[in-house]
Structure formats: C-alpha cells, structure tokens
N, C-alpha and C positions, 0 to 999 in steps of 0.2 A: 670532746675529742681534742687532743693536744694539737699544736701547730704542725709537727712532723706527721702526726696521723692524718690531719686534714690534707696535707700536701700529698701524701701517698694516695689517698682516695681521689684527689683531683687528677693526678697524673694517670692513674689507672683508668679513670672513667672518661676524661676529656683530653688527656695529653697526647704526646707524640706516639705512644705505644698503641693507642686505639685507632690510629689513622689507617685506612685501607691501603693495600698495595697499589703502586702506580701501574700504568700500562706497561707491559713487558715488551721490549723491543726484540728484534729477531736474532741478533747475534752479537757477541762481544767483539771489541776492536782488536785486531791482530797486531797493530803497531802502536807506538806512541803518537799522540795527536800531532806533535811538531813534525815527526817523520812523515806522517800521512799528508800533512799540509804541503811539505816540500815535494812529496811524490806527485801530488795533484798539480803542481806547477809545471810538470813535465808533460810530454806528449804521450798520451795513453789511449788504448782502445776504449770504446764506450763502456763495455761490460766491466773492465777493470776500474774505470773512473767511477762507475756507479757503485761498485763495492766499496771503494774508498769513501765516497760521500756518505753512504749509509753507516759505515764504521765510524767516521768522524762525528756524525750526528748522534750515534749511540754513545760514543765515549764522552760527549759533553752534555747529553740531555738531562742528567741528573743534577750536576753541579752548576752548569752554565747553560741552561736551556735557551736563553736569548741568543748566545753565540752558536748554539747547535742548529737553530732554526734555518739559517740560510743554506746550510749543507743539506738538511732534509728536504727543503723546497727544491734545491737544485737536483737532488736525486730523483724526486718525483717527476720533475720536468724532463730530465734525461730518460727516465724509464718509459715515458710516454712516446718518445721518438724511436724507440727500438723497433726492429722488425717484429711482425705479428707473432712469429713462432717463439720469440724470446721475451716479448713484452709482458705477458701475463704474470708468470712467477716473479719476475724482477719488479714489476709495478706493485704487486701485493706486498712484498717485503718492504719496499720503500714507503708505502702508505702506512704500514704498521709502525715503522720507525718514526716517521713524521708525526703520527698521531700521539706517540708516547711523548714526544717533545712538547706538543701543544698541551697535553694533559699536565705535564710538569710546570707549565706556565699558567695553569688554572684557566686555560681557554677551553672549557668543556665543549661549547657548541662547535668549534672548528674541529676538535679531536673527534667528536661524534660523527661529523660530516665525513671526515676521512675514513673512519671505521665503517660507515655505511657503504661507501664505495668499495672498500676492501672486502666487505662481506659479500657484496654482489659479485665481485670478481672471483672470490673463493668458490662460490656456488657455481659459477660458470666453468671454472677450472676443475670442479669436483675435488677441491683440496680440502679434505676433512680437517687436517691440522690447522690450516689457515682459518677455516670457519670457526673452529673451537677457540683459536686465539682472539678473533674479533669479538665473539660473545664474551670472553673473559675480560677483554680490555673495556668493553662497554659497561659490563657490570662493575668494574673497578671505578670508572668515572662516576656512575650513579651512586656507588658506595661513598665516594669522597664527597658527593653533594648531600650526603645523609639520606638519600632516597633509597632506603634498604628494600622496599617492595619492588621497585623497578630493577634494582641491582640483582635481587634474588631471581627474578624472572629471566634475566640474561645468563646468570650463572647456571640456572637449571637447564637452559638450552645447551650450554657448553658441557654440563655433566652428562647429558644424553649422548653426546658425541665422544666423551672422553675415552671409552673403552673400544671404540671402533678401530679397525686397522688403519694405519696411516697417521694416527695421532701420536706425536713424539712424547717420550717420557717427560721432557722439559715442560711442554705445554700442559700435560696433566698435572705435573708438580706445582706449577704456578697457579693453576685453577684451584686445586685443593687448598693451597695456602690462602688464596683470596677468599674462598668460601669459609674457611676457618675464621678469617678476620671478620667476615660479615656476621657470623653467628656470635662472635665475641661482642661486636657492636650491639647486637640484639640482646646481650647478656644471657645467651644460651650456652653456658660454658661447656657442658658435656659434648654438645655437637661441635663446638669450636675446637676442643681438644682432639676429638676423633678425626676431623679433617686435617688438622695440623699434624697429627701423628702420621696419617697417610702421606702427607707431603714430605715429612721428614724421612720416612722409609724410602720414598722415591729418590730423594736427594742422596741418601747413603748408597742406594743401589747404583746411581749414576756417578758416584764418587765426586759429587759437587759439594765440596767442603764449605764454600761461601753460603750456598743455600741451607746446608745442614746447620751452620751456626745460627742463621736467621730463624729457622723454624724451632731450634732449641730455645732461642730467646723468646719466641712467641709462646711456646709451651710453658716456659717459666712464668711469663706474664699471666697466662690463664690460671696456672696453679696458684700464683700469688693472689689473684682476685678470688679464687675459690677457697683460700685460706689453707692450702696444703703446703705449708712453709717447708716441710721436710724435703719435698721434691724440688722446690724452687732452687735451693742452693746447688743441688746436684746437676740440674739442667743448666744453670748459669755457669757453673764451673766448666762443664764440657764445652759450652759455646765459647767462653772466654779463651779456653786452651786452643781451640781451633783458630780463632781470630789472631791470637798471638803467634801461632805457627805461621800464619799467612801474612803477618805484619800489617793486618787490616786495622789501621789506627781508628777509623770512624766506627767500625763494628765494636772495637774494644771500648770506645767511649760510650756507646749505647749500652753495652753489657755492664759496664762499671756503674752507670747511672741506675740500672736495675738492681745491682748489688747494694747500692746505697739505699734504695727504697726497701730492699729486703732487710737490711740492718736496721732501718727505722722501725719496721714492723717487729723485729726481734729485740728492740730496745737496746741496741749496742751503739751508743753515740760515737765512740772512738773509731770503730770500723766504718760507720756511716761517713764520718768526716774524711777518713783516709780514702775511701772509695770515691767520694765526690771530688776530692782534690786531684786524685789520679785521673778521673774522667775529665776534669777541667783542663789539666795539662795536655792531655791527648786531643781534646776538642780544639784547644787553642793552636796546637801544632798543625792540625789539619784544617784549620779555619772552619770548623763545624760549629757554627754560631748557635744553632738550635740546641745542641748539647751543652754549650757554654751557658746558655740561658737556663737550662734545667739545673746545672751544677750551681749556679748562683742562687737559684730558688731554694735548693736543698740546703746549701750552706747557710743561707740567711735564716731559714726556719730552725736549723740545728742551733745556731748561735743564740737565737731568741729563746729556745727551749732551755739553754744553759744560763739564761739571764744575762748574756753578754750582748746587751742591746746596742752598744756602739758598733761592734763588729757586724751585728745583724743589720744595722742601718747601712753600713758601708757595702755589704753584699747586695742589699736590696737596691741601693742606688745604682750599682753596676747592672743589676737586673733590669731596672727601669730604662737606663740609657740604652742598653743593648736591645731591649724589646722595641724601643722606638726606632732604632737603626734597622732592625729586621723588617718592621712594618714599612719603613721608607723604601728599603731595598725591594720588597715585593711590589710596591707601587711602581718603582722604576723599571722592574722586569716587565710588568704588564705594558707600560708605555713602550719599552723597547721592542716587545713582541709586536705591538701594533705597527710600529715604524718598519720593522723587518718584514711584516706581512705586506705592507704597502710597497716596499722595495722589491719584494719577490714578485708581486703582480706586474711591476714595471719591467722586471727582467724577463718575465714570461712574454710580455708584449714584444720586447726586443728580440727574443728568441724566435717568435713567429715571423718577424720581419726578416731576420737572418735566414730562416728556412726558405722563405720565398725567394730571396736572393740566391740561395744555394741552388734551388731548382732551375733558375735562369742560367746558372753557370754550368749545369750538367751537360747541356747540349754542346757548349764550347769544348768541354772535355772530350766528348765523343769524336770531335773533329780530329783530335790528336791521336786517337786510337790507331788509325790506319798507319801513320808514320811510325808509332811505337811498335806495331806489330812487325813491320819490315825490319826494323833495327833489332828486335828481339830474335827474329828468325836467323839473322846473321850471327848474333851472339850465340845462339844455340848450336850452330854448326861449329863455331870455334870451340865451344865448350865440349862438344862431342870428341874432337880430336885430343883436346887437353885431358879429358877424362880417361881416354884409352891409355895415354902415356902414364898418368898417375896410377891406373889400375895395374899396369905391369910392375911398377915399382912397389905398390902395396902388396901384390902377391908374393914377390920375392921377400919382402920384410915379414909377411905372414908365415912363410915357410920356415924362416929362421926362428920366429917366436914359437912355432909348433914344435920344432926340435928341442928348444929349451924347455917347453912345457912337459914334453914326454919324459925328459931327463928328470925333472922335478917329481913327476908322478911315479916314476919307477923307484925313486928313493923313498917315497912315502908309503909304498904298498905294504912293506913289512910291518911298519907301526900301525897302519890302518887295519890289518888283519887282527891284531890284538884287540883293537876297539870293537870289531865285529864279534869276536868271541865273548867279550864282556857284555855286549848287547844281548846275545843269545842267552847267556847265563842269567842275566837280569830278568828277561821276559819269561823264562821258565819258572821263576820263583813263584809267580801267581798261582798256577795250577797245582804246584807242589804244596803250597800253603793250603789250598783247598782240601787236599787229602789229609793234611794235618788237622784241619777243622773237622773232618769227618771222625777222626779218632777221638777228638774232644767230645763230639756229640755222643759217641758210643758210651764213653765214661759217664756222661751226664744222664743218658737214658737208662743205663744200668742202675746208677745210683738212685734214680727216681722211680725205677721199675715201670718205665713208660714203654709198654709193649707196642703202642701205636707209633711212637717215634722210632723204635727199633725196626718196625716193619717198613719204615720209609727209608732206612739207611741204604739198602741195595740200590734203590733208584738214585739216591744222592751220590753214591760211589760211582755208579754208571755215568751220571751226569759229569762228575769231575773228570772221569777218565776220558769221556768224549771231548770235554773241553781241552784236556792236556794233549790228546792226539791231534785235535784240530789246530791247537797252537803250535805244536811241533811241525806239522806240515807247513803252516804259514811262515814260521821263522826260518826253517831250513830252506824252503823254496826262495824266500826273500834273500837269505845270505848267499845261496848258490848263484842267484841271478846277478849278483854284483860283480863288477870288474874293477875293483879298487876304488869305487866311488858309490856312495849311496844315491841311487837314482829315485827320483820322484815321479811317479806315473799317475797323474790325477785322473780319476774317473768319477762319474756321478754316483753318490752313495746316499741312501736314505738314513737320516740321523736316527730315526726310531729303530732301524735294524741294528745299528752300532750300539745303541743304548741297551737293546735287548740282549745282544751277545755279551756285553760287559756285565750286565746284571746276572745272567746265567752263570758266568765264570766265577763271580765273587759271592753268589748267594749262599753257598755252603760255608765259606769262611765267615760271613757276616752272621749267619744263624748260629755258629758255634759260640760267638761272643755276644749273642743276643743284640746284635746290631741290625739296623734297618737300612736298606738302600731304596730310595725312590728316584724316579726319573720322569721328566716331562719334556716333550718335544712336539712342536706343531706338526700336524699331519701333513705329509708331503714335503717337509723341509729336507733339502738335499745339499750335500757338500760336493765340491769339485776338488777332490783330494786323493792322495794315495791311501788305498784301503788299509794296508798293513801298518803304515806309519800312524794313521789315525787311530787304529786299534791300540797300538803301543801307547799313544798319548792318553787315551781313556783309561787303559789298564793301569798306567802309573798314577794317574790322578786319583782313581778310586782306591787302588791298592795302598797308596801312601795314606790316604784319609783313614782307611780301616785300620792300618798298622798302628797309627799313633792315637787312635780314638779309644776311650774307655768303653767298657761293656755298657750296652743300652744306648749307645750313641746313634746318630742318624747322619747318613750321607745322602745328599740330594744332587742329582745331575740335571741340568736344565739347558736347553738350546733355544735360541731365538735369533731372528735377523738383527744385524747391528743397525740401530736406528740412525747412527751417524754415517754409515757406509753401507748402502744396500747390496754391495757386492761381496760382503763378508757375513759370516754367521758367528755369533758368540756362544761358546759352550762353557758353562761354569760348573764347578764342583765345589759344593759347600758342605762343611762338616761341623759337628758340634764338639770337636776335640779341644785339647788344652790351648790351642793357638800358639803363636810364636811372637817373639819380640821383634821390634823393628830392626835390631842389629842382625838377628838370624835371617830375616827376609832379605835384608840387603846382601848378606853373605851368600845366600842361595842364588840371588839374581845376578851377582857379579862374577860367578864362576864361569869356566869355559863352556862353549856351546856343546862340545862332546869331549868330556874329560879323558885323560890318559888312564888306562887301567893300571891298578897297583897290584904288586905281587901278593899282598896280604888280603885275604877275603874279609877281614873284619869290617873295613869301611862299607863294603857293599852290604854286609849283613845288617849293619845298623842303619842303613838308609841315609847315608850322609851326602846325597846329592846326585847320584848317577841317574835315578829315575827322572828327577826334575831336569837334569842336564839333557837327557834324551828328548824329553818333551820340548824343551827350548830349541834344540837342534831341529826337530821335525817340524815344529810350528814355524820357525824362521825359514825352513826350506820351502814352505808353502807361501811365504810372504806375509805371515800373520804375526801376532804378538801374544805374549804371555804375561799376565799381571797377577800378583799375589797381594791379597789384603787379609791381614791377620792382626789380632791383638791377644795378649795373654788372657786366657779364660773366656775368650769370646769366639773360639773357633777360627776356621781358616776358609777363605774363598779364593779359588784359583780360576781365572777366566782366560780362555784362549780364543783367538779369532782365526778362522779358517775361511778360504774362499767358498762362496755359495755357487751352486750349479745354476746355470741359466735355465729358466723355465721354457 
C-alpha cells in the first residue's frame, strides 16, 4: 500500500470522519455572542435572561466549550429558581444545553449525570421529544467512548420514540444521523447509509441546508469506504456547493479534505494537492486546527509519494508541531473546565445565600404595599379624568381619519372590481379544463376500442358538471358578498374534506393525461380559515402542478401540523414536473399580492403568475406564509401555512 493509500485508510477508519456526533443542544443562537453578552448586562426578566444564557452557551459550546460552561451553569441555576409552572420545560432545555457543553469538553460523567436528570424530568413532564433527545445524547457520549454496545442500547430506545406524536423532525433527524455514524463505526456500511439517507431526507424536508451538507458528506464518506467512487464525487460536489452558498468555511474545509482523499484514491495527485491546499487555506482562515492537521498530513504524504522528501519533511514538521499544540490545548481545556466547575459551585452557594437574604427582605417590601396602594388609587382617579379628555380628542381625530379612509376606498372600488372579474375567470378555468379532459379521454378510448372506459364517461361528465356547478355557486356567492374588499371569514374546516373536493375536481383532468393525484392528511386535522379562499388556494396549487407536468407525472398533497408553530398547519403540494430555476422562483415570489388584470388574455392563459398571486394574497390574508422550493428537473414543492382550528 502506498503512503497516500495508507493515509486514506487511516483517515476513513480512525480519523475525524469516523467520530460520532456530539450531543445536540436545543436551539441556535438568535444573536451574535457579543450582542447577547451586552444584553445580559442589562436588567431583564428571568425568562429572557434564561433564553440568552442558553443561547450563549449553545453559540460557544462547539468552538469554546470552556467559555460556554459558565453560561450553561448559570442557566441551570436560574431555571431551578423559576416558579413551578414554568420551571419544568425551561430546566429541561437548560440541562440539555449544559450537557452538550460538558460532552464537548470530554467530561462524559458530568454530561451523563445532567442527561439522567433531564431524562427523569422529561418523563415527569411527559415530553416525548425531550426524552428522545436525552436517549440520543446518551448514545452519542457512549459512542464517543467507543462503547458501541451501550450506545446502541440508548439509540434503540430513542428509535422506539422517534415516530410518536410530539417528536420534532429535528430530533428525529439528529437521531438517524447518529445511528448511521454508529453503524459506520461498526463497519456495517449498508445500515449506515440507510440511516444517513433517512436523515438527509428529513434535512431536505425541513430545509436545513447545514444538516443537508453534513449528511451528504457522511454519505460520501460511507460510499468511499465501500469503494463506490462514482457516487462519492457527486455527493461531495452537492455538499460543497451548499457550504459555499452559506459561506460555511469550516464545512468547506471538511469537504475539501474529503475531496483530497477521493483524489488520492483516484490517483490524481495534482487535484489532491489543490484540494488539500484550498482546505488548508480555509482551515487557517477559520482557525480550524483539526483540518489544518489533516491537510498537513495529506500534503506530506503526497510530497513523499512524488519523491520530494524535503517538502514532505517540512509538511511533516508542521504536522508534528501542530499536533503537539492541539494536545496541549485539550489538556488546558480540561483544566479550565475543572476550574469553571469549581467556580460554578461557589456561585451556586452564593446564590443560595442571596436567596435567603431575599426572603428576609420580602416582608419589608410588604410594609410598603399599603402606602403604595393609597398613592396608586389617587393616581388612578387622576388618570380617569385625563383619559376622558384624551378619548374626546381621539374620537374627533378618528372621525377625520374615517372620512379620509372612505374617500380612498371609493376611489379604489372601480379598479378592485376588475380584479374580482379576473379572479372569477381564473377559478372557472379548472372545471372547464376538466371537460376538455373528458374529450381527450373519449378520443383515447375510441382509439383503443375501450368499451369499459366509454361506459365510465357519463359518470365522469356528470362529475365534472357537478364540480363546475358547485364552483360557480361558490365563486358567485363569494363575489356578490363583497363590498369592495375581500373579506376573510374563518370557520373550522376538515382538511380531509378540502383534499377530497380538490381531488374530485381534478381527477378527470389528471386521468386524461395519465397523471396521478395522491393526498394525505391526519384524521381530524382542521383549519380555521375562509372555506372559499382555502379552496381557491388548493385548486391553484394542484391545477398549476398538473398544467406544467408531463404525462405520467405525480402530484401529492400533504397536510401536517407545523412542528415549529402548533397554531399553524402546513399544506404542501409536490409534483414531479420539470421544476423551475431559482430566477423563475424569485420572479414569482416578488410579484404583487394581487396583480392588476391585463386587457390581453394571453398571460392568464399561459399561467404567468395570477394563480400564484391569488394564493399569496389569500395565504397572507390568513396570516400565513407561502414558500416555493424547486430545481430544474427535480419537480416543485409549494408549502403554505394556515391557522389551525383549536380542538
């Protein structure tokens, strides 16, 4: 085995790519660390201070775990002082963040102790997501200790919970990625690739580009180990493209090191050298010393392979010096963690003393309550008279504003009627297209002499006619009920009923082009939305998908509660059409909420944005959002969020 070949084997088997995932913390930091530290210096409510402490600990726990530790300790201490009704969830989040910090400091016993407490708390709160996260984190720690048997036992408990209601997609994604890493450590590549592929699919579904790049890199690593070099380059190219779009310098350094190993395997020394040098520059720029070390090792081996022993010696010297530095830094971090832990215990003791002093001062404060109550009563009387005076002035100003508003509304009535006519014409296109689909089926069945198909045509025509009549009633009643403004009248609506109506409306059109429509919605899931507006949204999403999709394509409608906002429901429409470029998506999303109608019918006939503009207008009227994800040749996914009905 040549020296580069031996290096590749060592890195894949024992190097940084084979290390397990660290404990995942609870949430990303919303601000920069310096801004959060400045905000912590101000007077804040306990809950706000707790969120900032957790965010600071999370922001620093990977790169500077020793600095992150005091913030995590302070967060746990503060969470324990919250009222009983707020303490449980807040303490659970703080324990998980602090455990991740100790894990990154290689202090496994302390991390496991915190996770055991978090696990007990999650059971008491019946928090399935928190329980799954604790099992995942415990498995990660044992995995890092090379105790794969114990790690698998914890991962298996988490896997039993992964598909239960309440477990977030993010938790499931991290679990699947960690399980894939464990199987890779056990050299069970098919299982590793299976779980990593599932994690990658979840990352894409959640639009988590950072996680997507990481799992693509992991899959490339697994394929390289399996010897499937054709797929390695494609996976690494996708991962590197995402990292460059995000300007993620450390991720680029990781992926370029993997590219260098790929080129070693493919016996392309020039590309190996270029990839390693680019990775070295990025690693130095971000102070990513582990990747600098890998780049030195690869460049040294490559120079030796080219018989350039002087340069190989220079790279190797740099490798040795940096490796010693890293070992010393890890020792210092461990010592710093021990010191910080001692200081944290002292701060906890002082906090208990301050709490006792606070209790003694409470009764002194109660003495002042009587005097404050009398003063407050006097102020309320004065405020009452002052409020009446301001109310009279406000009513006069409101009358003037109302007159101005009526004047503006009268000027906009004429132009708005044109928009309503355009809306009516657009919504009628769907049922009429259904009739056109029936005519296509007639030609097809006659050409194939399909008597059974011809026998079904009367029922299909009757279905299309019923749908058209039903749509006319809805659109006309909706348009007549307006008084110059589109009203939104939310009512509870079963999502399954809306899906069934939409499928019945477009089934004929889809059958004519040998297209398929499938739908999935949880039983009992309800929206709190205007029925007619919601129907218009669904008709446009499905109609546009069918219109631009080739024969034999597939459209899938799916609804689910928003995991990030329980008060909203996500409805997605995914097709296997030709997809769109990023420029086309940007153009569609930057148009007006309700475009002005044009005198020429050509734009409407070609579908250049009115349907999507109607969807945007109606979704925004409900306080929701509309997101388009599409790539040329990869289909299109349109996701809208609408308010959920309270159970």
